[in-house]
N, C-alpha and C positions, 0 to 999 in steps of 0.2 A: 342689327347688331344681332337678336335672336334668331334670325331668320341662319346667321351667317353661324353665330355658335352652333345650330343645330346640326348644322352641315360637315363640323367638324368636329362635336362628337360621332353625327352617325359613323362619320370615316374612321376616327382612332376606334369601335364597335367594331369595326371591319376587320381593319387590322390587327384586333385581339384576336377576333374571331379566326381570322387565316391562320396566327402565330400560334394558336393554342391547340387549333390540327394537327399545321403540322410538327409539331413538336406532341402532341399523342401519337402521330402517323410516326415519325421515329425512333421515337422510343420502342412503340411496338417492332418496327423492324429493324435497327439495329442502326440505322444509317449515321455519317461521323460529321463531324462540320467540317465548311472547305472554304467559306467564305460570307462577305457582310454586304449589301445593296444598300444604294444607296441614304431610305427609309429607314437604314439601321437595324430592321432586324437580319437575323441568322437565316444564310440557304444552308438547305442542307443536301447532302450531294448520294444520288444513289449507286455512285459507282461501285460500290465496295460490296455491296449486294450480290448475293446469292442464293439461288433457291432451292431448299431442300431438297437432295437427292434420292428420287424412290428408288428400292430395290428389292426387284420380284424375282422370287422364288426360283431356283432353276428351272423348276420341273415338277408337273403336279403328281406325280407321284413318289408321295415324302417319303421322305428315308427311314428304314428300318429294322428290327433286328434280320428282313426275311433278304436286304442285301448282300448277299457274301458268290464268291464263287463254284458254278457246279464244278461236278465230271468234268466238265472239258476247256475248264482252266481261263474262262468266260461269267461276266455277272450273270447269275438266274438266280431259279430254284434249284431242285438236287440234281435235276437230270437237264432238263428244257431250259432255253436261256431267254430272259427277258429283254425288252425295251427300260429296266433301273439303268438310272445313270449314276457315276458316283462319282467324286473327287476329281477334276483333270490331276492331270501331272502326280503319279503317283504310283507308289509300285505294291500289286499284293499277293503276297507269300500265302498260301495255302496246299493245307493236305487232309488227303484221303483215308480209314482205312475197311476194306472190305473183306466177309469172307460169306462164302458162300457152302455147302455141301452140294457135288455134282450126284445128282436122280434121274436122267435122260438124254439119250439120244434121240435131236430129232421128232418128240414127241413121245418117243417110247421110252417105259422103266427100265432102269439097273437092274438087273436080275439081284437076285433077294440075296444072294453070296457076295453083293458088289456091291460096292463105293469109293467113293473121292468126296475131296472138296480143295478151293481154292482160298488163299489170300492174295490178296493185294494193298498196294502203297504208293497211294500217285501223288504226287509233288507237282505243283502248278505255276507257275512264273507270272506275272498279269500285268502289263504296262497298261494303264490308264492314257490314255492322250485324249487331247482338245474335241477328237471328234471318232476318235475309233478306241478299238480292248482288242488289242495284241497277246496273243496269249502261249507256254509252249506245255504241257503236260506228257511224265515222262513212266508212269507204270512201275512196279515191280512184284513180278507175281513171286507163290509158293505154293503149290501143288502137288496135292498125292491121285494115287487113282489105281483101284481094285479094281477093274474091271474087264477081265482078257477074255471071256465070252463077246461082248459087247464090241470089245473093240482091239479085239487080236494080243497081241505083244506091243504091243506099250509102252515106254517106263513109266519105272510105277510113280518115283516124283521128279522135281526140279523145282530149278530155284533162278530168275533169268532177268532181264528186261524185257520189260514187252515191248506194243508198237506206241512210240511218240505222236504225238499227237501235235499239231502246229494249227491256233483257230488266230482269226479276227472276224471283227464284229462294229459296220456301221452306226456310231448314236450318236451323228450329230440330225436325225430327220426332228424338225419342231412338238412340239406337243400340242394336240388336239383337247377337243372339249371334256374329253374322260378319256383319254387313250394317247397311246408312242406304238409305233413302226419301229424298228430294228431289221437288219440282216448283217448275212459277213457269211464266211466260209472255215468250212475244217479240214485240214487234209489227214490221214493216219498217215503215219510212214513206217513201213516194215524196218524196224533196228532190232540188232540182238541177234537171233537162230529165231524167227517166227517161229519155225515148226517146232522148235520146243517148248514153244508158252499155248498149243494150241486149247490143251484143258481149259486152260484161264483165260480161252475167249480171243487170244488176235489171231488174224490172219495169213495170209500168208504173201496176202495182195495189197496195194498201196490203196487207200480212199480220198474219196474225194468230196465234201458233206454239204451244201449250199444248204441253206438255209432263210426264214423273216417269220418273225414274229411278233404279237400286237400284245401290249401288256392295258390293262383296263384297268381305271380307278371305282370300284363297285362303291364301297362306301369309306368312310373313315379308317376306317380299316380293317376291309376287305380288298384284296385284289385282286383279278384274275388273269390267264394269262394264258396262248397257243400260237407252241410254234407247230411249222410244215416245209417238209423240208424232202430233201432226194438225194441219194447215196448211189454214186458214183464208185463201180470199184473199175478197176486200171485192167482189170481179167475180163470182164463182162459178165462174168458172171452171178453174181450176188449183187448188180442194183437193186432197189432197193424205196419204197417211200416213206414217210413215220412220218410222228402226229406226236405231238406232245401237249397235252391240257393239262391247266393247272391253276391251282388258289390260297392263294396264306392269308391269315386272322393272326392281323394282332391285339393276343390273350389279355396281356400287359408291355408293359409300354418296352422292358427288355426281352420278350418275347414272340415271340411268333410261330404259331403253329401254321406249314403246310401240307396238303395233297395234290396230287401229281398223278394223271393217268396217260404212259408212256407205251406207243411200238411202234414197232416197224412190217410192214405190208412185203413181201417176197415175189409175194405170185400168186398163184392160183392155186388150190388142191392145202387150199389152209398151210399157206406156208408164210405165217406169220407169229410175233410174241408180240406180248400185252401184258406190262408190273403194272401192279398197284404201290405208291411210294408216300408212303406216309412216316412225318417228320418235325425234328421241333431245334428250331435256333435259338440259339441264346446269346445277349447280348452283354458282357458285366459290364465292359467297359466301349469305350469308342472305340476301339482299333483292333477289340477282340471280337470275334464272333465262334461259338460253339456250334454245332450240330452235330444230331443223334437220327435215326434213319432205319425207317423199316420196310423193305421189298417182299410184296406175292406176285408171285408168277400170275399171272392171267390164264396166258395161255404160250405155250413155247412153241420154235419152230430151230431149236437153237441146237448146232453137234453134241454140245455137255450142258446140259440144260441142267434149271435147279428150279425148286422148288421157291424156299425164300432166303434172306439175305438182309445182313445187317454191316452196318455201316456209322462212322463216325470219324469226326474230322474238328476244326480250326478254318480259321479264315482272318490272317492279321495282315494289319492296314499300319503302313509309314509312307 
């Protein structure tokens, strides 16, 4: 009798241990009661249990105030395109105002009694798709020029539409360990009467720009970017290579400081331009970004050159 009693006690102890373990497991996992077995103990089912969903960041380049629309209507710094990502399926509206005084022509300064200035208001509409960006940019120029000795009998002033730009940038390339690639194209179309907007930088021929860029995460606050590309002119007399190097630094949570070195190389004999671009982007809300930019010309081969340029603009997401 004692032996049978010990066996029954041992069996009950095992059942109690199993019941305790099952109860503890189901209490943690959130299982539900389904049925009873022949021993009378509750049997729990895992049918309703689903593992937690692990979400990953969409990109290693964290969103910050640096993320806004550049002068070509696509995501980037002030001038360069970057591989940064915006949230897909949204429309972004942006505008920029630029002002500079005309001081030279193809590297040669204007005469002391000559002067001129250009004001430009650009508006861009950008669609952020799941794998690419599409953009259209329309500039409106207002210029005046009093330089008859340098340029002959050119009109003194004019206001009108400049050359429209259509842009596309592929953003589907995957993240790497600390960098992202992007590539795209932009075409400049002669609109209005481009000959009347020559002092504002418009060309009398269409252009196609092909580019690629890489954006790297240097630190939690610093991001670097390099863009390389080529511009093909429809008249084949202004083909050129371009480069754009830049870096952003998140000084504060809503503030990004951005510096760029941008240039274009037309050919030999010092036929190139180089500008230093310094500015700040401020994001007072999640939908608004404001920017203030200063350009300093370092080398110039522009037909209508300038030494300094100021820019102010905004980016609005919705």
